[in-house]
Phi, psi and omega in degrees: 000319181294324179293324178294318178297322179296316179296321178295322178295320178298317180291319182295328182267007178056042178268141186246135174272118187272345180268135178226017179234156180298144178239355175214101187058244180258007185254148176259097185253337184269145182245138174229093189257144177204157176258359177221114183295329185282002177275341184244145180211166175052049179280128180213152177241123181242184182298160182291164183253122178065226182270000181290155180256005176262137178286157180278130177253120180243140179201161178248151179244128178269090184285337179229090182274346183226123178263116183252125179285137179271358180274133181232154177258119184219160177291136179266092184288340179292331179254012182287141179257082184292329181295316178291322178296319178294319181294320182290316179288328180289340180273001180274132174274091188295322181298316180290323182290332182260006183291142178060035177234151177282177183296317180295322178292323175303311184295315181298320179295315180296312183297313181296319179296317181293317182292323177296316178293323178297315179292334181283321186249002179232106180286155175267155175228142174263113186231160175278115189300317184295313182296318180293322180295315180294323177295318179296318178297322180293323180289324185260020186296328181287327182271327185233072180292326181297326180297323179294312180295324178295320180293318179295318180294323179294335179294334180276351181259144177261112182270115181260149170289164179295123183278214181292142176241149185259127174283170178296330181276003177091006180272143178268134184251133179247338183287135183296322180296319179292323176299316179298320179296319181295313180294320179295320179297319180291315182300319181286332180290340182288327183289145179258116183263330181244146180228153176269187179292123179225153180288131181261355180089178181285129181280133180265132181287133178230164180287117182293337181268005181295126183274156178290140175294143182276157178271110184276142180296325181295323180292318178298317179297319180296317180292324178292323180290342179268001180293145177271112185290350182270355179276165184279149178274168182268192182294343182279357176065021175268116186283144181295324181293325177296315179296323181288316180294328183251030185301318182289341180270313186275352180296324181295305180295325179292323177295324176294316180295314181298321179298317179294317179297317183300316187273333183263333184075010179273098186265123178298154182296327180299327181280350177263344183276159179203149169270113186257128177242122177282129180248126180290138181255297186195176175062210187291131179285344180281345182271118179300337180290349180264019176239147175238143183275138172245124187249136170253110183253179182296136179293314175301326176296323177293323177297318178297322179295324177295321178295316179296319179298318179297320180293319179293317182296321181295330179268354180252011182298327181285347181261323182283115181282171180292333182282348179282120184237336180291131177057035179242134183297139177066015175234128186247165174297327180296316178294327177295317179294323179295315179296319179294316180297321180295319181292320180293315181295326177296319178293321179292323181296328180267006175083018180266145180287151181230123175247134182238131177241124179256131178240134178228106182275129180287123179051049187297316184289326183287333185268003178281118178294130182296323181296318179293322179297317179295321178295321179293321179297320178296320179295332180273008172113358178276141177288150180297331179288332183293316183244348186291312184297305181290322183293317181282331179288000000 
């Protein structure tokens, strides 16, 4: 019975027996188990040692199967000529240059112009990432103490690459391209694209002639100045520090682009792309369902999303109740817990029973159909033009 349980445990944990030849006379008694075949090499069985009757098993371990270079190519902001960059971009007549062009053409012209000027006045440097990071942390230790402690704590953790992944047919995948396909297939399968008939609620009457709010240049400039220059850039290669340093210059063309995107719904491909990193959550690492995606998207796209969020929130104030605290400005989970705790203790003090039900929806945000969400927003008083173009795009 114990041997059967052992074999079941080996199969459940996707462990592989690497020996397939006898190690004691004609019997295979020795075990060489691993969960990754590429960690072991040069496995051989030789004659026994001394008076023992077990043969010697020799093998090698590949402790470093992947060599990662620590050198990175990055913009050298210390030698950057921001004054010349500002003068060149500030001398462009953006309205005339973007006239008679679609939203995607507007974006391509702006991105190419900015990147060309950036490459002209900002040299690249090949630096050792680790040394530069530690030097930067030492310089900023008074302002960013958490970064130092986070870096020290990460040193105690062993970060592994994504290991073997399990296909639906039970096969283990080792190739990186196949791993990416498996994770991409799972991540996309979670989203719900089609919906059946569902209740949308009572429709609120709104003014059909209400015009869309315009994207103001001052608001764009304010959001750009609030960007964190230490965060990573998106797939469009536009650095956050460049946008922040030139906020008063690039706010004008971005406001024109955002206005065009908002009203036309023509979303450029750069704003739809993302660098996706799978992050392991729990349980078996071979199961693709135990990873969650972290996406790095375009920074200008995030700025546009903040503007859209502000416009939607301002028109949804009559719908959002006081008890709503999740994803609401100036309301925290802590204040929600305090209010909940106060209500429960008041009921207990007067001798009334209290029943609590906790609900946890699996992948709740990912499974919300976008089409149904947009229809509900329209029913709650938002015009289709306000959220329809950007939401469907």
